[in-house]
N, C-alpha and C positions, 0 to 999 in steps of 0.2 A: 725980339730977335728974329732974324730971317733965315738963319742957318738951322736946318733940321738934322738932328743926329739920331740914328736908329736906337742907340743905346740909352737915349734920354726921353723917348716918346712912350706913350701908353702901349703896353703889350697885352695880348689876350690869346687864349687857346680856343680852338674851335674844331669841330669835327673829330676825325680820327688822328689825334696827336699832331694837329696842324697849329701853326703859329701865325699871328698877325700883329703888325706894328702900325699904329695910326700915325702916318707921316703928316697928314693934314685932316682935321675933323671939324667941319662946320656944317650947319644945317643945309647949305646949298651945294657943298662939294666935299668929297671924301677921297683921300689917297691913302691906300693901305699897301704895305709890302707884306706878302704872305709866303709861307713855306709849307709845302705838303711833302711828307715823307713818301718813299717808294710804296706803291700799292694803296695809297689813301684815295678815298672817293668822297665826294660831297653828296648830300641828299638832293634829290630833284626838287626844285622850287621855282618861284617867280617873284617879281617885285611889281607892285601896282604903280609906283611912281618913278622909281629910279631906273635910269639907263646906266649901263656899266661898260667900261672898256678895260679889258684884261691885256696886259703887256708882259710877255714871257721874258724873264731875265736869264734863266738858266733851266735847262731840261726841255722836256716836251710834254705838253698838256693834251689831254683829250677832252673836248667839250661835247656834251650831248645837249642839243638844242632842238626843240620841237620834233623829236623823233629821229634826228640825223646826228651823225658823229663827224667831228672835225678835229684833225690833228694840227696843233699849233706849236711851232718850234721857237727856240730862242730868237729874239729880235723880231718877233711877229706879234701882232695884236688881234683881238677878237672882240666884237661888239655884241652886247645883249640889250635889247630894247625892253621897255616895260611890258609886262604880261607874257613874255617869251619864257616858256618852261625850259629850264636849263640846269646843268651841273657840270663841275669840273672833276676830272679824274687824273691821277698820276699812275699810269700803268707801267712805268719804267722801274728800273732798279736803283735809281738815284733820286735825290731830293729835287723837287720842282720849286723854283722861286719865281715870283711874278708880282706885278703891281696890279691892283684893281682900283680903278677910278670910277667913282659913282657920283651921279648928279641927278637929284639931290642925294643926301645921305641915305644909304641902303639899310642901315641897321634900324630895325623897327618896321621895315617895309617888306619883310620876307614872309612869303606864304609857302609853307612846305606842302608837298603833294603826297 
């Protein structure tokens, strides 16, 4: 089947009450829709192999990357390359929804700092 439905894919919880849905999960490519509640923040980390592209669907994200902060709004994207120390935060009062596309698969490639 080629049509992917969020309610039929693998769901997982991560971080501070955050949700993830594996829309596509192969060894070479991962597409995940994620939701972060207001005030949630991810731990600083990096990936040795995976590069990632974050695309904000709803809300505003703050990325910390290599000691700098970047505000990324809905309909904007943000790139993380291998070995770049980073994390995403939702400093707003509303849920943040975004896609994270990783190549190759980032799960198992995460090094927390």
